[in-house]
C-alpha positions in Angstrom: -47.1 4.5 208.0 -43.5 4.0 206.4 -40.8 2.6 208.0 -37.4 3.5 206.7 -34.3 1.7 208.1 -30.7 0.7 207.1 -28.8 -2.5 207.4 -25.5 -3.0 206.2 -22.9 -6.0 206.3 -21.7 -5.7 209.5 -25.4 -5.9 211.1 -24.9 -2.1 212.0 -28.8 -1.2 211.6 -31.4 1.6 212.7 -35.0 2.1 211.9 -37.0 5.5 211.9 -40.7 5.7 211.5 -43.3 6.9 210.8 -42.4 8.9 207.9 -43.8 11.1 206.8 -44.3 12.3 210.1 -46.6 15.1 212.0 -44.4 15.5 214.6 -42.7 12.3 216.7 -40.2 10.1 215.3 -39.6 7.2 216.8 -35.8 5.5 216.3 -34.6 2.1 217.0 -30.8 1.5 216.9 -28.6 -0.7 218.4 -25.4 0.6 220.4 -24.5 4.1 221.0 -25.5 6.4 218.7 -26.1 10.2 217.9 -28.7 12.4 215.8 -28.7 15.4 213.8 -31.5 16.4 211.7 -30.4 19.1 208.8 -32.8 21.2 206.7 -32.4 21.0 203.0 -29.7 24.3 203.2 -27.6 21.4 205.4 -28.2 23.3 208.6 -28.2 21.6 212.1 -31.8 21.9 213.5 -31.6 19.3 216.0 -29.2 17.2 218.1 -29.6 14.2 220.4 -27.9 11.2 221.9 -29.3 7.7 222.3 -33.0 8.6 222.3 -36.3 6.6 221.1 -38.2 9.3 220.2 -37.7 12.9 218.7 -40.0 15.5 218.8 -39.8 17.7 215.6 -43.1 19.3 215.5 -41.9 22.8 216.2 -40.0 22.3 212.7 -41.6 24.0 209.5 -43.2 21.3 207.2 -40.9 20.2 205.1 -37.8 17.5 203.8 -35.3 17.1 206.5 -32.2 14.5 206.7 -31.7 12.4 209.6 -28.1 11.6 210.2 -27.7 8.6 212.5 -23.8 8.4 213.5 -23.3 4.7 214.9 -20.2 2.8 215.5 -18.3 5.1 213.5 -20.4 5.3 210.7 -22.6 7.8 209.5 -26.2 6.8 207.8 -28.5 9.3 206.3 -32.3 8.7 205.6 -34.7 11.5 204.4 -37.7 12.6 206.7 -40.8 14.4 205.5 -42.4 16.5 208.3 -46.3 17.3 207.7 
């Protein structure tokens, strides 16, 4: 199980796990945030606000990009759905 996360100098951080996933992504972030999941074509396939888990089992297996918009900044991490 991999734990992906981002932390920058102004202490904005988030973590996403497990990655790769079979369908459930856990998200931990500080503050109010929104989430978009996009496919490799850049199409939004899922959106959510301030959630701790996201169910993506209905998505096809492959690579997706999870975009967390937090404190006026956007952070992107790659997610693999198996």
